[in-house]
C-alpha positions, 0 to 999 in steps of 0.5 A, spaced: 729 770 881 723 766 885 716 770 884 712 773 889 707 768 888 711 762 890 714 765 896 708 766 900 703 761 903 696 761 904 693 762 911 690 756 914 682 756 914 681 754 921 678 758 926 683 762 930 684 759 937 684 765 942 689 762 946 694 761 941 693 768 937 697 774 938 692 780 939 692 785 934 695 791 936 696 789 943 702 787 947 703 779 947 702 775 953 708 772 956 706 765 953 705 768 946 712 772 947 715 766 949 712 762 943 714 768 938 721 768 940 722 760 939 719 761 932 724 767 931 730 763 933 728 756 929 727 761 923 734 764 924 737 757 925 734 755 919 736 761 915 743 761 918 744 754 915 741 754 908 739 762 907 732 764 904 730 757 901 732 753 907 726 757 911 720 752 910 714 754 914 713 747 916 720 746 919 720 752 922 714 750 926 717 743 928 723 747 930 719 751 934 715 746 937 708 749 935 703 747 930 703 750 923 697 753 924 699 757 930 705 759 926 701 762 920 697 766 925 703 769 928 707 770 921 702 769 915 708 768 910 715 766 910 717 774 908 713 776 914 717 771 918 724 773 916 722 781 916 721 779 923 727 776 924 731 782 921 727 786 926 730 782 932 737 782 929 736 790 929 734 790 936 740 787 938 744 791 935 741 797 937 741 795 945 749 793 943 750 800 941 747 803 947 751 799 951 757 800 948 756 807 944 761 808 938 767 813 940 769 819 937 767 827 936 765 826 929 758 824 929 759 822 921 764 817 923 760 814 929 755 813 925 759 810 919 763 806 925 756 803 928 753 801 921 760 798 919 760 794 925 753 791 923 756 789 917 762 785 920 756 782 924 753 780 918 759 777 915 759 772 920 752 770 918 752 771 910 746 766 909 742 769 914 743 776 912 741 774 905 735 771 907 733 777 911 735 782 905 731 777 900 725 778 904 725 785 905 726 785 897 720 781 896 715 785 901 709 787 899 704 792 902 701 786 906 708 787 910 708 794 910 708 795 918 713 790 919 718 793 914 716 800 917 719 797 924 725 795 920 726 802 918 725 805 924 730 801 928 735 802 923 734 810 923 734 809 931 741 806 931 743 811 926 740 817 931 743 813 937 750 813 934 750 820 933 749 821 940 744 827 940 740 828 946 734 832 943 730 830 937 733 831 930 732 837 926 729 836 919 736 836 916 738 830 920 732 826 919 733 827 911 740 825 912 738 819 916 733 817 911 739 817 906 744 814 910 739 808 911 738 807 904 745 807 903 746 802 908 741 797 905 743 798 898 750 797 900 748 791 904 745 788 897 751 790 893 755 786 898 751 780 898 751 780 891 759 780 891 759 787 887 762 791 893 767 789 898 767 791 906 772 797 904 767 799 899 761 799 904 765 803 909 767 808 904 760 809 902 757 809 909 762 814 911 760 819 905 753 818 906 754 820 914 757 826 912 751 829 910 750 830 918 755 835 918 752 839 912 749 846 914 
C-alpha cells in the first residue's frame, strides 16, 4: 500500500492569481466553473483508463489545458481531486434518481434498487471506481470538507429513494447512516474481489430494512 506521504503533492509557492483562484466559500464564476469541470473531466478520463496511479497532476493539468499551479489552487492534492470526482459522479446519480425515481411501495427495496443501480454503473468503470474509493480511504482531515460532501450526497440519494416529502426522523437519519456505511464497505469488498454484485445487493437490502424498524 502506498503511504499517504507519497500520495499528496506540495502546494506551489507562487502567489495565487485572483483570476484563476477559486474564491473560498463563494460560488465560482462561470469561467472558474468551466475550468474546474475541465479538470474533473481530465482526471476522470485518466482514472477510467488506468486507475488511481494513472492520475498524475501534471497530466491532469495538460489534459484540462490549465497551468499546473492553477490545478493545485483548485485541488491541493490528488486525493482532493479524486474525492471531487466522486462528488460529481454522485451528483449525476442523484439527478438520475430524481429524473427516474425507483418504483415500488417498499422504501427499503427502493433504496436497495437505487444503490444497486449505482454499483452496476461502477461495474462499467471499475478503474475509476477503484481510484475514487482509494482517494476516500487515503483522505485525512485536510479533505474533511470534501468527504463530508460525498457523505451528504450519498445520504441525499438514499433519502430521495425513500421518497419521503418531509424531513427524516431521527430513526431514519440513523438508518441512512448505516446504509451509507454499508454501501461504502460493500463497494470496497466488491473492488477487492471479496464480494459479488449479488452479495452486495443482499447486504444493501439487509441494511435498507432498518428503514422499516419502529
